[in-house]
C-alpha positions in Angstrom: 41.3 33.6 50.3 41.2 37.4 50.0 43.9 38.9 47.9 44.3 42.7 47.8 46.7 45.3 46.7 44.6 47.9 48.2 45.6 51.6 48.2 48.9 52.5 50.3 50.9 55.4 49.0 50.6 58.5 51.4 48.6 61.3 50.3 51.4 64.2 49.1 53.7 61.6 47.7 55.2 62.3 44.1 54.6 59.4 42.0 56.7 57.5 39.2 56.0 58.8 36.0 54.3 55.6 35.1 51.7 55.6 37.8 50.6 59.0 36.9 47.9 57.6 34.7 46.2 55.7 37.5 42.6 56.9 39.5 43.9 58.6 42.7 41.4 56.1 44.5 43.5 53.1 43.6 46.8 54.6 44.6 46.2 56.9 47.8 45.6 56.0 51.4 45.3 58.0 54.5 47.3 57.5 58.0 50.6 57.1 56.0 49.1 54.7 53.5 48.0 52.0 56.3 44.2 53.1 56.8 42.9 50.6 53.9 45.7 47.6 55.4 43.7 48.2 59.5 39.8 48.1 57.7 40.9 44.9 55.8 42.3 42.9 58.3 39.4 44.1 61.3 36.8 42.8 58.6 38.1 40.0 57.1 37.3 37.3 59.8 33.6 38.0 59.1 34.1 36.7 55.4 36.8 33.9 55.5 36.3 30.4 56.7 37.9 28.8 59.6 41.5 28.7 58.3 40.9 31.0 55.4 44.0 33.2 54.0 45.0 36.8 53.6 47.3 38.4 51.2 48.3 41.7 50.5 50.6 43.3 48.2 52.7 46.0 50.5 54.0 49.4 50.1 57.6 50.3 50.9 58.1 50.4 54.7 54.7 48.8 55.6 55.5 45.4 56.2 55.9 45.7 60.2 52.9 48.1 60.7 50.9 45.7 58.7 52.5 42.4 60.1 51.1 43.9 63.7 47.6 44.3 62.6 47.6 40.9 61.0 49.3 39.0 64.2 46.2 39.7 66.0 43.6 37.9 63.7 46.1 35.8 61.7 49.0 33.3 62.4 52.1 32.3 60.4 52.1 35.6 59.1 54.8 35.9 56.1 56.6 38.6 54.3 58.0 37.8 50.6 60.3 40.2 49.5 60.2 41.1 45.9 63.0 41.3 42.8 64.6 44.3 44.6 64.7 42.9 47.7 61.8 45.4 49.3 59.0 43.6 51.5 56.2 43.2 48.8 53.7 40.6 49.8 52.5 39.6 53.3 50.0 36.5 53.9 48.2 34.7 56.9 46.0 32.4 58.0 43.0 33.4 60.3 43.4 32.2 63.7 40.5 29.5 64.6 
């Protein structure tokens, strides 16, 4: 199982005050926040056992794009909403 909360905030986004103490490398990603997801999805099959799981925290508005990446290598890709109704977690099982 791989569980990740990758940097997903697009560069140039104004941060909430509670995030200002976090290091930039933990928050910001290029390509509208999707670059790191793409890299992890492509590399994860090399590290997972057959039927292994990949789980991500999602940034706002990223669920459909991340799901499209994951559907190439993972089955049963599912998005879970947080308490505010925002798509926040996505998971899937390695095809194979």
